[in-house]
C-alpha positions as CSV (number, residue, x, y, z in Angstrom):
1,M,0.0,0.0,0.0
2,L,2.8,2.4,1.0
3,S,6.3,2.1,-0.5
4,I,9.2,4.4,0.4
5,H,12.3,4.0,-1.7
6,E,15.7,5.6,-1.1
7,V,14.0,8.8,0.2
8,E,16.0,11.9,1.2
9,S,14.4,14.9,2.8
10,G,14.9,17.5,5.5
11,Y,14.5,21.1,6.6
12,G,16.0,23.9,4.5
13,L,19.6,23.0,3.7
14,V,19.7,20.4,6.5
15,P,19.3,16.8,5.4
16,V,17.5,14.5,7.8
17,L,16.5,11.4,6.0
18,R,19.2,9.8,3.9
19,G,18.2,6.9,1.7
20,V,15.3,5.6,3.7
21,S,13.4,2.6,2.3
22,L,10.5,0.7,3.8
23,E,7.3,-1.0,2.9
24,V,3.9,-0.9,4.6
25,P,1.5,-3.4,3.1
26,A,-2.3,-3.2,3.6
27,G,-3.4,-5.1,6.6
28,E,-0.2,-4.5,8.6
29,V,0.8,-2.1,11.4
30,V,4.5,-1.1,10.8
31,A,6.4,0.6,13.6
32,V,9.2,3.2,13.1
33,L,11.5,3.2,16.1
34,G,14.6,5.2,17.1
35,P,16.0,7.8,19.4
36,N,15.0,11.4,19.4
37,G,16.4,13.2,16.3
38,A,16.5,10.0,14.3
39,G,14.1,11.4,11.7
40,K,10.9,9.5,12.6
41,S,8.5,12.4,12.5
42,T,10.4,13.8,9.5
43,L,9.5,10.5,7.7
44,L,5.8,10.9,8.4
45,R,5.9,14.6,7.4
46,T,7.5,13.6,4.1
47,V,4.9,10.9,3.3
48,S,2.0,13.3,4.0
49,G,3.6,16.1,1.8
50,L,4.5,18.5,4.6
51,L,8.1,18.1,3.6
52,A,9.3,17.7,0.0
53,V,10.9,14.5,-1.3
54,R,14.4,15.6,-2.4
55,S,15.2,12.3,-4.0
56,G,13.8,8.8,-4.0
57,S,10.1,8.0,-4.2
58,V,7.0,7.7,-2.0
59,T,4.1,5.8,-3.5
60,V,0.7,4.8,-2.4
61,G,-0.5,2.0,-4.6
62,S,0.8,3.1,-8.0
63,T,0.7,6.8,-7.3
64,D,4.0,8.6,-6.8
65,L,3.4,11.4,-4.2
66,A,6.4,13.5,-5.0
67,G,5.5,17.1,-5.8
68,I,1.9,16.6,-4.8
69,S,0.4,19.1,-2.2
70,P,-0.5,17.9,1.3
71,H,-4.3,18.4,0.7
72,R,-4.2,16.3,-2.5
73,I,-2.2,13.6,-0.8
74,A,-4.9,13.5,1.9
75,R,-7.5,13.1,-0.8
76,L,-5.5,10.2,-2.2
77,G,-6.0,8.4,1.1
78,V,-3.1,9.4,3.4
79,A,-4.2,10.5,6.9
80,H,-1.6,12.0,9.2
81,V,-2.4,12.1,12.9
82,V,0.3,14.5,14.1
83,E,2.1,14.5,17.4
84,G,0.1,16.6,19.9
85,R,-3.2,15.4,18.4
86,G,-4.1,18.5,16.4
87,I,-7.8,18.6,17.2
88,L,-9.7,21.9,17.2
89,P,-10.4,22.6,20.9
90,N,-13.2,25.1,20.3
91,L,-15.2,22.7,18.1
92,T,-17.4,19.9,19.5
93,I,-16.5,16.2,19.1
94,K,-19.1,16.0,16.3
95,E,-17.7,19.1,14.5
96,N,-14.1,17.7,14.8
97,L,-15.3,14.4,13.4
98,L,-17.1,15.9,10.4
99,L,-13.9,17.7,9.4
100,G,-12.6,14.3,8.5
101,S,-15.2,14.0,5.8
102,F,-14.0,17.2,4.0
103,V,-10.7,15.4,3.3
104,R,-12.6,13.1,0.9
105,G,-14.0,16.0,-1.1
106,S,-17.4,14.5,-0.7
107,R,-19.8,13.9,2.2
108,T,-21.5,11.0,0.4
109,G,-22.1,8.2,2.9
110,E,-21.1,10.4,5.8
111,P,-23.8,9.2,8.3
112,D,-22.7,5.6,7.8
113,R,-19.1,6.5,8.3
114,V,-19.8,8.5,11.4
115,A,-21.8,5.5,12.8
116,D,-18.9,3.1,12.1
117,V,-16.5,5.4,13.9
118,L,-18.8,5.8,16.9
119,D,-19.1,2.1,17.1
120,R,-15.3,1.9,17.4
121,F,-15.3,4.7,20.0
122,P,-18.6,4.3,21.8
123,W,-17.8,6.7,24.6
124,M,-18.2,9.5,22.1
125,K,-21.9,8.7,21.3
126,S,-23.2,10.5,24.4
127,R,-20.7,13.4,24.2
128,L,-20.9,14.7,20.7
129,S,-21.7,18.2,21.9
130,D,-18.7,18.3,24.2
131,L,-15.9,20.7,23.2
132,G,-12.7,19.1,22.1
133,G,-10.6,21.2,24.5
134,R,-12.5,19.8,27.5
135,L,-11.5,16.2,26.8
136,S,-8.7,14.4,28.5
137,G,-5.4,13.9,26.6
138,G,-6.4,10.3,25.9
139,Q,-9.8,11.3,24.7
140,Q,-8.3,13.9,22.4
141,Q,-6.0,11.3,20.9
142,M,-8.9,9.0,20.3
143,L,-10.8,11.9,18.7
144,A,-7.8,12.7,16.4
145,I,-7.7,9.1,15.2
146,A,-11.5,8.9,14.8
147,R,-11.4,12.1,12.7
148,A,-8.8,10.6,10.5
149,M,-10.9,7.5,10.0
150,L,-13.8,9.5,8.7
151,G,-11.8,10.1,5.6
152,E,-11.5,6.3,5.0
153,P,-7.7,6.5,4.5
154,K,-5.7,3.9,2.7
155,V,-2.6,4.8,4.8
156,L,-2.8,6.0,8.4
157,L,0.2,7.7,9.8
158,L,0.4,8.0,13.7
159,D,3.0,10.2,15.2
160,E,3.7,9.4,18.9
161,P,0.1,8.6,19.8
162,S,0.9,7.6,23.4
163,L,2.8,10.8,24.2
164,G,1.8,12.2,27.6
165,L,-0.9,9.6,28.3
166,A,-1.4,7.5,31.5
167,P,-0.5,3.8,31.3
168,R,-4.2,2.7,31.4
169,I,-5.1,5.0,28.5
170,I,-2.0,3.8,26.6
171,D,-3.3,0.2,26.9
172,E,-6.7,1.3,25.6
173,L,-5.1,3.3,22.7
174,F,-3.0,0.4,21.5
175,G,-6.0,-1.9,21.7
176,V,-7.7,0.4,19.1
177,I,-4.5,0.6,17.0
178,T,-4.5,-3.2,16.6
179,E,-7.9,-2.9,14.8
180,L,-7.0,-0.1,12.4
181,A,-5.0,-2.1,9.8
182,T,-7.4,-3.9,7.4
183,A,-7.4,-5.4,4.0
184,D,-7.8,-1.9,2.6
185,R,-5.6,0.0,5.0
186,A,-2.0,0.2,6.2
187,V,-0.8,1.8,9.4
188,L,2.6,3.4,9.9
189,I,3.3,4.3,13.6
190,V,6.1,6.3,15.1
191,E,6.3,5.6,18.8
192,Q,8.7,5.9,21.8
193,Q,6.9,3.1,23.8
194,V,9.1,0.6,22.0
195,H,8.0,-2.7,23.5
196,R,4.3,-1.8,23.8
197,C,4.3,-0.7,20.1
198,L,6.0,-3.9,19.0
199,E,3.3,-5.9,20.7
200,V,0.7,-4.5,18.2
201,A,3.0,-4.1,15.2
202,D,3.6,-6.7,12.5
203,R,7.0,-5.4,11.5
204,G,9.4,-2.6,12.5
205,Y,12.2,-0.4,11.3
206,V,14.8,1.3,13.5
207,L,16.0,4.7,12.3
208,Q,19.3,6.2,13.5
209,R,20.7,9.5,12.2
210,G,18.2,9.5,9.3
211,Q,19.0,5.9,8.1
212,V,17.3,2.5,8.5
213,V,19.8,0.5,10.6
214,L,17.6,-2.5,11.4
215,A,14.4,-4.0,10.0
216,D,12.6,-7.2,11.1
217,D,9.4,-8.8,12.3
218,A,8.1,-7.2,15.4
219,A,8.5,-10.4,17.5
220,A,12.2,-10.6,16.5
221,L,12.8,-6.9,17.3
222,Q,11.3,-7.3,20.8
223,V,14.3,-9.5,21.8
224,D,16.9,-7.9,19.6
225,E,19.6,-6.2,21.7
226,R,20.5,-4.0,18.8
227,V,17.2,-2.1,19.3
228,E,18.2,-1.0,22.8
229,R,21.7,-0.1,21.6
230,A,20.2,2.1,18.9
231,Y,18.5,4.2,21.6
232,M,21.6,4.5,23.7
233,S,24.0,5.5,21.0
């Protein structure tokens, strides 16, 4: 579903990603791990078009995303849940959710899609008129993911979804993430909760200084000492 090949990108004249390649098939949760400054968030920003691809390619299906604007990439089926959630605090839960429909460019079938999302996040059903800014951090993160799902993305990018959340909420969140990858959707997640993330991922890649230094099945990475060394270097 998502293919990244020999990608280089960065900020201004500063290169961050250097020849990064990875694959995220439909039906899989793929984790991107690594220490702070490794280029994990830069990778997601490059996929969603917030940063330009300087060389290499990013493709969804058969479509090369290089040079395409972020809003067009979103309409092609790439949803980016940014670090810090990015909900609109002065809008209600319902209003935040409906923003996800605008990504599609059409509101056809919106009631059914809203109903499907509310079935996945049942606590929202009785709170649709609550302002987003009055939700807990965990609820805001769930709302951000739910809003992304309204656009029926082919590729879902999650940037540090557990950041700042209590352990109980993290367990609930990762329980949701395990259900997000389907036959029609791939999930790419950047996360600092390494072992917790690998419990729900199918495969993982470790970034270090903008390069992939390790790639394997999630189960193998959980017991690979090189993962811990990558964080300590």
